[in-house]
N, C-alpha and C positions, 0 to 999 in steps of 0.2 A: 511471458504472455503480455499482451498490451494492457490487460487489466491490472497487472502488477505495476506497470509503469504509470498508469493513471492513478493508482492508489498512492504510489510513491510521490506523485506530484502534489497530493493533498496532505496537509499536516495531520489531520485527524486520522486519515487512512494510513499514514506512516506508522502510527502506533499500532494499529490493528494488523498491519502488514507483518510486523514482527511476530505477532501471535499466530498468524496464519502460517508463517514459515516455521 
């Protein structure tokens, strides 16, 4: 999803991306 790519672009979102996955 584009949302995942956008989150990956942000450092703070990167940490949360792992939790979401």
